[in-house]
C-alpha positions as CSV (number, residue, x, y, z in Angstrom):
1,X,132.1,96.2,124.9
2,X,132.4,96.2,121.0
3,X,131.1,98.9,118.4
4,X,128.3,96.5,117.4
5,X,127.1,95.9,121.0
6,X,126.9,99.3,122.8
7,X,123.8,98.6,124.8
8,X,122.4,102.2,125.3
9,X,126.0,103.7,125.8
10,X,126.0,106.8,123.7
11,X,128.7,106.1,121.0
12,X,127.3,107.3,117.6
13,X,126.3,110.4,116.3
14,X,125.1,111.6,112.8
15,X,127.2,114.1,110.7
16,X,126.6,116.2,107.6
17,X,130.1,116.0,105.9
18,X,131.7,118.6,103.3
19,X,132.4,117.8,99.7
20,X,135.3,116.5,99.1
21,X,137.1,119.8,98.0
22,X,136.1,121.2,101.7
23,X,136.7,118.2,103.2
24,X,140.7,118.5,102.4
25,X,140.9,122.2,102.9
26,X,139.0,122.1,106.4
27,X,141.1,119.0,107.3
28,X,144.3,121.1,106.8
29,X,142.9,123.9,109.5
30,X,141.9,121.3,111.9
31,X,145.5,119.8,111.5
32,X,147.1,122.9,111.9
33,X,144.9,124.0,115.1
34,X,145.4,120.5,116.5
35,X,149.2,121.1,117.0
36,X,148.0,124.7,118.7
37,X,145.2,123.0,121.0
38,X,147.3,119.6,121.2
39,X,144.4,117.5,120.6
40,X,143.7,114.8,118.0
41,X,142.7,115.6,114.6
42,X,139.2,114.9,113.4
43,X,137.0,114.7,110.5
44,X,135.5,117.9,109.5
45,X,131.6,118.1,110.1
46,X,128.5,119.4,111.4
47,X,126.6,117.4,113.8
48,X,123.4,116.7,113.1
49,X,122.7,114.3,116.2
50,X,125.2,113.3,118.8
51,X,125.6,111.1,121.7
52,X,123.0,108.6,120.3
53,X,122.7,105.6,122.5
54,X,121.5,103.2,119.9
55,X,122.5,100.0,118.0
56,X,124.6,100.7,115.1
57,X,122.6,98.6,112.8
58,X,119.4,101.0,113.8
59,X,121.3,104.1,112.9
60,X,122.9,102.8,110.0
61,X,119.5,101.8,108.7
62,X,117.9,104.9,109.2
63,X,120.3,107.1,107.0
64,X,118.3,106.8,103.8
65,X,115.3,108.2,105.5
66,X,116.8,110.9,107.0
67,X,118.7,112.0,103.8
68,X,115.8,111.6,101.8
69,X,114.7,114.8,99.6
70,X,118.1,116.4,100.7
71,X,120.5,117.5,98.0
72,X,124.1,118.8,98.1
73,X,123.8,122.2,99.3
74,X,126.1,125.7,100.2
75,X,126.3,126.6,103.7
76,X,127.2,129.8,104.4
77,X,129.9,130.8,107.1
78,X,128.5,133.4,109.5
79,X,131.2,133.8,111.7
80,X,133.8,132.3,113.5
81,X,133.4,132.1,117.4
82,X,134.8,130.9,120.4
83,X,133.2,129.3,123.5
84,X,134.0,127.7,126.9
85,X,132.6,124.5,125.8
86,X,135.2,121.8,124.7
87,X,133.2,120.6,121.8
88,X,133.0,124.3,120.6
89,X,136.2,126.1,121.5
90,X,136.8,127.3,117.9
91,X,134.3,126.9,115.1
92,X,132.6,128.1,112.2
93,X,129.1,129.2,113.1
94,X,126.7,128.7,109.7
95,X,123.5,130.7,108.8
96,X,120.6,128.7,110.3
97,X,118.8,127.1,107.3
98,X,115.3,125.2,107.3
99,X,117.1,122.2,105.8
100,X,119.2,121.7,108.6
101,X,116.1,122.3,111.0
102,X,114.1,119.6,109.0
103,X,117.1,117.1,109.3
104,X,117.3,117.4,113.2
105,X,113.3,117.1,113.3
106,X,113.4,113.8,111.5
107,X,116.2,112.8,113.3
108,X,114.4,113.7,116.7
109,X,111.0,112.0,115.5
110,X,113.1,108.5,114.5
111,X,114.9,108.2,117.7
112,X,112.6,109.6,119.9
113,X,115.1,111.6,121.8
114,X,115.9,115.6,121.9
115,X,119.3,115.0,123.6
116,X,122.2,115.5,121.7
117,X,121.0,117.9,118.9
118,X,122.9,120.8,118.6
119,X,121.8,124.4,119.7
120,X,122.6,125.9,116.4
121,X,124.4,124.6,113.2
122,X,128.4,124.8,113.4
123,X,131.8,123.3,112.4
124,X,133.9,123.0,114.8
125,X,137.5,123.5,113.9
126,X,139.4,122.8,117.1
127,X,138.4,121.0,120.5
128,X,139.5,122.1,124.0
129,X,141.9,124.9,125.1
130,X,144.9,126.1,123.0
131,X,148.6,125.4,124.6
132,X,149.6,128.4,126.8
133,X,150.7,131.5,124.7
134,X,148.0,130.8,122.1
135,X,145.0,132.6,123.0
136,X,141.9,131.8,121.0
137,X,140.6,135.4,120.1
138,X,143.5,136.0,118.0
139,X,143.4,132.6,116.2
140,X,139.4,133.3,115.7
141,X,140.2,136.7,114.4
142,X,142.5,135.6,111.8
143,X,139.9,132.6,110.8
144,X,137.0,135.0,110.6
145,X,138.9,137.1,107.8
146,X,139.5,133.6,105.7
147,X,136.0,131.8,106.2
148,X,133.0,134.4,107.3
149,X,131.0,134.8,104.2
150,X,132.4,131.8,102.6
151,X,129.6,129.1,101.1
152,X,130.9,125.4,102.0
153,X,129.6,122.8,100.2
154,X,127.8,119.6,102.1
155,X,126.9,116.3,100.0
156,X,127.0,113.4,102.4
157,X,125.4,112.2,105.8
158,X,127.4,110.1,107.7
159,X,127.2,107.7,110.8
160,X,130.3,108.3,113.0
161,X,131.2,106.4,116.1
162,X,131.9,109.7,118.1
163,X,130.2,110.9,121.2
164,X,131.4,113.1,124.2
165,X,131.9,110.0,126.3
166,X,134.2,108.4,123.7
167,X,138.0,109.4,123.3
168,X,138.7,111.5,120.2
169,X,141.0,108.8,119.0
170,X,138.3,106.5,118.7
171,X,136.0,108.6,116.6
172,X,135.4,107.5,113.0
173,X,133.2,107.6,110.3
174,X,131.3,104.2,109.8
175,X,129.1,104.8,106.9
176,X,128.0,107.5,104.8
177,X,125.6,108.1,102.0
178,X,125.6,111.1,99.3
179,X,122.7,113.4,99.4
């Protein structure tokens, strides 16, 4: 099955991407943690809507409407947290923002589905479980001292080939627009 013709199989996500300076910093952190968690490196992002089983063309065409009225913004890191869920194993929890809630609501209206909307704003730094001998809590404490209270700049909305059913090695940003 090609990426252009997935016919109802969840293969795409909408992501907010950090601005270039933050992208580079977060990528270095994700690369370090990928060696500890023994997982592939992924692009730093905040999922707006994941696991979308729609055609790429429909999703790409929706980006300008979804981003309408949004400008680049800073988003405060509330805390660094861990969870047993694979895609929220170690993450930056972001302070809730009305702009993000509006963007999620636009996406829900546009695509007619609530499945795949994140329960709260977060930017994952690692997926899965760390290798034996590297517990998550000390990692989270170290990262909390570094990131809590910082403001991360976000400036782009992207369509990504990614989903919970797609191997991370196949994830990639397909299209993006500036806010």
